[in-house]
C-alpha positions as CSV (number, residue, x, y, z in Angstrom):
1,X,-36.0,7.3,-0.3
2,X,-38.1,9.9,1.4
3,X,-37.9,11.1,5.0
4,X,-40.2,9.2,7.4
5,X,-43.7,10.8,7.9
6,X,-44.2,12.2,11.3
7,X,-47.5,11.4,13.0
8,X,-49.6,14.5,13.8
9,X,-49.9,15.7,17.4
10,X,-48.8,18.3,19.8
11,X,-45.1,18.2,20.7
12,X,-44.7,18.9,24.4
13,X,-41.0,18.0,24.9
14,X,-37.8,18.9,23.1
15,X,-36.6,16.7,20.3
16,X,-34.7,13.7,21.7
17,X,-31.0,13.4,21.1
18,X,-31.2,9.7,20.6
19,X,-33.1,8.0,17.8
20,X,-33.4,4.4,16.8
21,X,-34.2,3.6,13.1
22,X,-35.5,0.1,12.5
23,X,-36.3,-1.5,9.1
24,X,-38.9,-4.3,9.1
25,X,-39.2,-6.6,6.2
26,X,-42.9,-7.1,6.9
27,X,-45.1,-4.0,7.7
28,X,-47.3,-6.1,10.0
29,X,-44.2,-6.5,12.3
30,X,-43.7,-2.7,12.1
31,X,-47.3,-2.1,13.1
32,X,-47.0,-4.4,16.1
33,X,-43.8,-2.6,17.1
34,X,-45.7,0.7,17.0
35,X,-48.4,-0.7,19.3
36,X,-45.8,-2.2,21.8
37,X,-43.7,1.0,21.8
38,X,-46.6,3.2,22.6
39,X,-47.6,1.0,25.5
40,X,-44.0,1.3,26.7
41,X,-44.4,5.1,26.9
42,X,-43.0,6.2,23.6
43,X,-45.1,9.2,22.5
44,X,-46.8,9.0,19.1
45,X,-45.2,12.3,18.1
46,X,-41.8,10.6,18.5
47,X,-42.5,7.9,15.9
48,X,-41.7,8.5,12.3
49,X,-43.1,6.0,9.8
50,X,-42.1,5.3,6.2
51,X,-44.9,3.1,4.8
52,X,-44.4,0.3,2.3
53,X,-45.5,2.4,-0.7
54,X,-42.5,4.7,-0.2
55,X,-39.9,1.9,0.1
56,X,-38.3,0.4,-3.1
57,X,-40.0,-2.9,-3.8
58,X,-43.2,-1.8,-2.0
59,X,-42.7,-4.0,1.0
60,X,-41.7,-3.5,4.6
61,X,-41.7,-0.5,7.0
62,X,-39.1,1.9,8.4
63,X,-39.7,3.3,11.9
64,X,-37.7,6.2,13.3
65,X,-38.1,6.2,17.1
66,X,-37.1,9.1,19.3
67,X,-35.8,8.0,22.8
68,X,-35.2,10.2,25.8
69,X,-32.2,8.2,27.2
70,X,-29.9,5.2,26.8
71,X,-32.1,3.0,29.0
72,X,-35.1,3.5,26.8
73,X,-32.9,3.0,23.7
74,X,-31.9,-0.5,24.9
75,X,-35.6,-1.5,25.5
76,X,-36.7,-0.1,22.1
77,X,-33.9,-2.0,20.3
78,X,-34.8,-5.2,22.2
79,X,-38.5,-4.9,21.1
80,X,-37.6,-4.1,17.5
81,X,-35.1,-7.0,17.2
82,X,-37.5,-9.5,18.7
83,X,-39.9,-8.6,16.0
84,X,-37.3,-8.9,13.2
85,X,-36.3,-5.3,12.8
86,X,-32.8,-4.3,11.6
87,X,-31.5,-1.6,14.0
88,X,-29.6,1.6,13.3
89,X,-28.8,4.3,15.9
90,X,-28.7,8.0,15.3
91,X,-27.2,10.6,17.6
92,X,-27.7,14.4,17.1
């Protein structure tokens, strides 16, 4: 499996220490999660996406979401779970 692709853009803040990784069985759910997360204030440059063509079986999506603090992590996990995402946390 390859590393998630990072969306292009200017990085204006340091890399977050907290990251949520969510696997969606359906890429449409992953796309909806991206839209909701950006309206919540998650910057596009903090979203890493592994598209379906890079996942074994060719279906689903993996999102890697950088979060500034624990409060945001809880909100991000809640959104992803409500859309059917399987959650994994990463700390640096």
